[in-house]
N, C-alpha and C positions, 0 to 999 in steps of 0.2 A: 339684770346683769347676771350672767352665769357665775357660780362660785368656783373656787379652786378646791380640788379634792385632795385630801391627805389620806393615804392608805398605809397603815402601819399597825402591827400587832402590839407595839410598845405604846401604852397610853401616854407616857410622859413625852414622847416625841410628838404625838398628835397634839397634846396640850400646848407645848412650847411653840410649835409652828402656828397653831390656831391663834394664840394670843399675839404673836408677832405680826401675823397677817392682818388681824383685826385692827391692831394699832396703826397699820398702814392703810386702813380703810379698804381692805380687800375682803370680800365675802369668802367664807370657807366652810367646807363640809368634810367631816372625817369618817373614816371606815376602819374597822379593826381587822378586816381580812379582804382578800381579793374577790371572793365570791359575792359579798355584798356590793362591792363596787361594780362588778360585772352586771348584776341585776339592775343596778341604778342606770347603767349605760343604755338600757332598753328605753329609757325615757328621755335620753339626750346626752350630749357630751358636756363636760365641764369646760371652763376656760383653759385650765391647766390641770394635769394629773401628776401628783407627786406620790411615788410609791416605793416602799421598801422591797427588797428582793426576797429575802427569806422570811416566810410567814407560814403559819399552819394552813394546810390545804394548798390551794393554787399559789404559785410563786408570783413575785412581781414581774418576772420576765414573761410568764404566761399571760398575766394581765396586760402587759405592754403589747404583746402580740395581738391579742383579741381586740384591745382598744384601737390599735392602729389599723386593724382590718376593717373595723366599723367606721372609724373617723381618721382617715390618713393624715389630715392636717393638724390633729390634736397634739400639742406639745406635751411630752411625757418626761418627767425628771425621775431618775432612778436613784434610790438611796440604799446603802448597805454598810453594815459594820464589818463585813468580810471583804475588804478591798483586795481583790486579786485580778490578775490579768484576764482570766477567763470571764469573770463577771463583767468587767469593763467592756471587753470585746463583744460579748453577747448583748449587752445593753445597746451599744451603738449599732450593731448589726440589726437589731430589732427596730431601729429608728428612734432611739431615745434622743430627746433634746439635749440632755446633759446627764452626767453621772456624778453623784456626790458620795464620797466615802465618809462614814461616821467615825468618830464624832466630828461635827462640822460647826463652823462659825455661823451663828444664827443670822447675823447681818449679811454674810455672804449668801446664805440660802435664800433670804428674802430678796436680795438683789437679783439672784438668778431667776427666781420665780417672777419677779417684775419683768425681766427680759423675756421670759416665756409668754407672759401676758401680752406684751407688745407684739410678739410674734403672732399670737392667736388673733389679735385685733387687726393686724395689718392685712392689706389685700394680698391674697395668695400670689406667690411668685410663679405659680405654675402657668406655663404658656401651652396652649393647646398644640399638640403635635399631630399634624395631619398633612395631607398632600397639598393643602392650601398655604402652608407656611412659606413665606416668600424666600427666594434664593438669597436675597441680600436684604438685611434689616437696616432701617434707618430713615429718618425724616429730615435730616439736615439739608439745607438748600444745595450744598455742593454735591450731595449724593443724588438729589432729585434730578440734577442735570444728567447724571449717568442713567437714571431710570428713563428720562425722556429720550435719551439717545438710543437706548435699547428698544424703546417703543417705536421710534421712527424706523429702526432697522429691522423690524419684526418680519417684514415680507421681502427682505433683500437678501441677495447672495454675495454682496460686496465684501471684499477683504477689510478687516478691522484691525487696528493697532490699539492695544490697551496698555496704557502707561500708568505707573504708580509705584510707590515705594514697596519694598518687601513687606509682606504681611497684610497688605490692604485688601486682598481678595480678588486678584485679577482673574484667577481661574473661575471663580464664582460668576464673574461678569461674562466670561466666555461661555460657560454652561448656560447662563440665562439667554445669551444671544442665540445659542443653538436651540434651546427649548422653545423659544418663541419664533423660530424661523420655519420656513417650509421644509427644512431638512430634519425636523424634530424626531421623525420616526426612524431616521437612519443613525449610524454610529457617531458618537462623540469620542474622539481619540485625543488624548493629551500626551505631550512629550516635553520634558524639561531638557532643553538642548544643552544646558550647562552641567547637567548631571550625567551625561553620557560621555565616555572617553572619546577623544577626537577621532581615533582610528576606527571606532565602532559606529559613530553617528551616521555616516553615510548609509551603511547597511541597515541601521535602525529606521532611517527615514524611507529609503527606497527599496529595501529588500535586497536579496542576492540570489543568483543562480547557483545551482549545485556545482561545486568545484571552483567557484569564483576565487576562492583564496583558501589557504590552509585552514582546515576545520569546517569549511562550508560543505557538509556532507549531504545536505538536502536543500531544496528550494525554500526560500523564506520570503513571505510577503512582508513588506515594510509598512510603516504607519500610513503612508499615502493610500496604499491598497486597502488597508484595514478600515480607513475612513471613507471609502468609496460611497458617494452619494450623501455623505454627512459632513461633519466638521472636523478639521484637524487644528488643534490648539498647540501652538509652538511657544512655550514659555521660555523666558530669558533669551530671546532671539538675538540680543546684542552680543552674546557670547559665542555665536555660531562662527566656526572657522571660515576663513576667506573663500576657500575652494568650494565649501558647501553653500556659501552665499550665492555663488555663481550658479550652482545646480538648482537651488531653490528659485532663483530669478527666472531660470529657463522654464521651470514648471509653471510658475505664475504667468509667464508670458505666452507659452505655447500650449499649456494644458496637457502636457505629456512628459513622461520621464522614462529612464532606463533603470532596470535593476543593476546592481553591481555585478559585472561580468555578463550582462545581457546585451543583446544586439537588436532587440525588437522593442519599439516604443510602446508604452502603456498609457492609455488615456487616463487622465485624472479628473474626475468630477468631484472635486473636493472644495469646500469653502475653508480658507485659511484665516484663522484668528491668531495674531501674534501678540506677545506681551513682553514688556521689559521694565525694569526699574531704573535703567540707565538713560542718559541723555543721548539719544541716537544721533541728533544733529552734531553734537560734539564729537562723537565717535566717527562720524563721516568726515569732519574737518581734520581729525587726527589720522585719517587713512585706515581706520580699523573696521569700518563698515561701508559697504558699497552704496554709493549715492543713488544709483538706479534702483537697487533693491529697496532702499529706504522709501523712495517715492512710490514704488509699487505697493509696499505694505501700508504706507501712510495715506491710503485713500480716505478712510474715516478714522479719526482718532478719538478715543474715549479716555479721559484722564480720571483715574480713581483717586479721590482725595485721601490724604493720610488721616489717621484717627484724630490727631490734634486739631484738624480743621473741622471736625464734626463731633466735638466733645459732647454735644447734647444727645448724641446717639449712644453714649456709653451706658446709661441705665438700661435701655432696651436690650443692647447686646449682652450686658452682664447677666441680666435676668434670663435671657435665652440660653446662654452658655451654662449657667448654673443649673438650669432645668435639664438641659441636654446631658450634662455630666452626671447628674443625679439619676436620670433614667438609665444611663449606661451602667452605673454602679449599683443600681437597685436600692437607692437610699432616698430619703426625703430631700428636696432641694433646699440649699442654703439661701438666705436672703441677706442682702447688704443693708446695714442701718443707714439712716440718712447721712450721718457723719462720714461713714466709710464711703458711701457713694460720692459725696462731695470731694473726699480726698482723691478718689480715682479720677474724677472729672478734672482735677487740677494737675494731673500728671501728663507729660507729653507723649508717652508710649511710643518710643522709637521703633518698637517691633510691631506697632499698629494692631489691627484686629487679632492677628495671630497671637500676639503677646497677651492681650486681654483674655483670649480663650485659654491660654496656658495658665494664667493667673487663676481663672475661675476653676480650672481643673484642680489646681493646688488647693484652693480654698475648700472645694468639695471634700477633699480627702483630709486636710489638715486642720481646718478651722474647728475650734472646740465646741461651738454651739451653732444652733440653727440660724441665729441672727449674727451675722459677721459684723463686728465693730472695728473701729480703727485699730485698736490694740491687737486684733486678731490677724491683721494683714502681715505679710512677710516683714521681717525686721528691717530690711533695707528699703522698705517703702514708707516707713514712718519717720517723721522728723519734726522739725519745729515750724512746719508750714511751707518750707521750701521743697522743691522737687528733690527726691532722693537721688543718690549717685547712680543707682542701678535698679532695675526691676528684676524679678526672678530669672528672666532669660539671660541676664548678664550683660545686656546691651546698655551702654552708658548713655546718660541723658544730658551730659554736660553741654554738648554742642547745641542741643535744642534750647536748653535753659539760657544759653548765652544770648538768644534773641530778645530776651525779656529786658535786659539791661546792658549797658556798655561794659566791656571788660576793662579792668585796669591795665595800665601799661605793663608790658612784660618786664622781667628783671633786667634783660639786656638793654631795653630802651631806658629804663629808669637809671641804670648805671651810667649811661651816656649823657645824662642830664636833660633828656627830652621830656619836658613836662606836658605831654599830650597823651591821650588814650590812643589805643591802636586803631580805632575807627578813623580818627582824624588823620593819622599817618597814611592809612589806606586811601583815604579820600585824596590826599596830596599826590600819592603815587598814581592813582587812577587819572587825575587831571593831567599829569605829566605825560602818561602813556597815550591818553586820548589825543593829545596834541602831536606827539612824536610818531606814534605807530598806530594810527586808526585802523580798525578792522581786525586787530589781533588782541585787543585788550582783554576781553572776557576769557578767552582760552589761556592766555599767558598768566593772568592773575589767578585763575582757577587752579592751574597746574602748580604754581608756586605755593598757593594756600594749602592744597591737598598734600603736596610734598612736605611742607613744613609740619603739618599735623601728624603725618605718618612717621616722619623722622623723630619727632618729639615722643610719640607713643612708643616707638621701638626703643628709643633711648631709655625710657622709664622702665620698660619690660625686659631690657637687656637682650633685645632681638627676638623675643618670643612673639611670633606673629599673631597667634590665636588670642593671647592676652591683650596685645595691642589693639586688635580688632574689637574686642569687647570694650576696652576703654573708649574707643572712638565711636562705638555704637554702630558698627558696620559688620557685615558678615565675613567669615574666613575667606571665602572665595573672592569677595570684593577687595580685601586688602592685598591678597596675592596678585590680583589683576592690576590694581593700582600701582603696586611696587614695580611690576613689569612695564606698565605704560609710562610711568614717570622716570624710568631708568634708575630706580633706587637699588636694584640688585647689585649693580657695580659698587655702590657705596657700602653695601653689606659685606662684599668680598674684600674691600680695601681695608 
């Protein structure tokens, strides 16, 4: 078993640490200067290197740099009696596992060394970065269905509709479909239809002729022309304005389009992949989406599962994102302890894979040690075992957590003397409507339920929509659209 190295010109520090580590049955080797430790590195690396910064000759920071150059995965703990910002920053920039200011508590130092030993013994969190890294990571059965669908469509030019909650990776699926299709050598063009102002979206899609409108000083090729021969990915297709739905339907039906202000048809050899987080069937019933366009897009549908349905993939994804962020920042990758990983796997992640990626970015920058424990997670993710109220993205988890157990009766119901939980009352109402108004129940109850949730959230936030959206766990654009669809604008004004 490799020993732990202590490098310090202070003999008393070396003696105290050696005795404490020996008592914990950890082998130890001491050095009075960095030069001796560097020569010893020629014969191999220790389990953990603990070094002072200021010593005669080469400094601890120089030792850190050379040790990490030779053994990138070696955990190095830096000690110093001169605790200042520059030393701390230099230590962490050099890849130190941790930084300890002197004088230190010996029990704390031993515990930190023990954590570093666990890091050195654990399998490296490094994932090989190459062109062979899959576009989408995961082994969950729900995701395997998506993989099978991509495989079956590999030689097809058919239109595909990708559905799934925000943050599940719908664009990754679209890119995979393109990469494994006969069009792979041609352009892949992506457009988020919800991110483009309504009055600019038509020109963005189809281009415009010079002089077509004020400011159109030159001919502009739209996304359909840019994607010629390749794939056009239309994200958030459910938000497309009605008039543009008509034009898109015509392109899909006839294979040609007109630029804005143009008079000559342009042939479109483009495969369209559309995506949405919305229920398009419900939007069709509500008159917000053309039924004929829906059927034209819905030739093949791939549903991307939310992260809560594939929690077994969280370890793989977390390791990948921690490695990716470490490479981008030029630091050693952090690793999640078993307890921290279990804590993450127990969370519903309403922001899905995107939220997990953001969390890993936060941990790469903010976690104090290479091994991330539960106590190192953001404060609002730690609790008594129950899912926290919010993740770092600010998206609320309450709605998802509600599926785990029945909610108690609301205050209004309790005050009326109704001794039943809300699910029982909902069941009664559903039975009544199924008898009286068959064919409309799902839409009617869904609208009432969504309206009630939004009204309650707006009441709590005194009308602040962004804060209400965060409480509900939905996006800002989503709550604005829902308010309009449900006619809640009039209530705001009244």
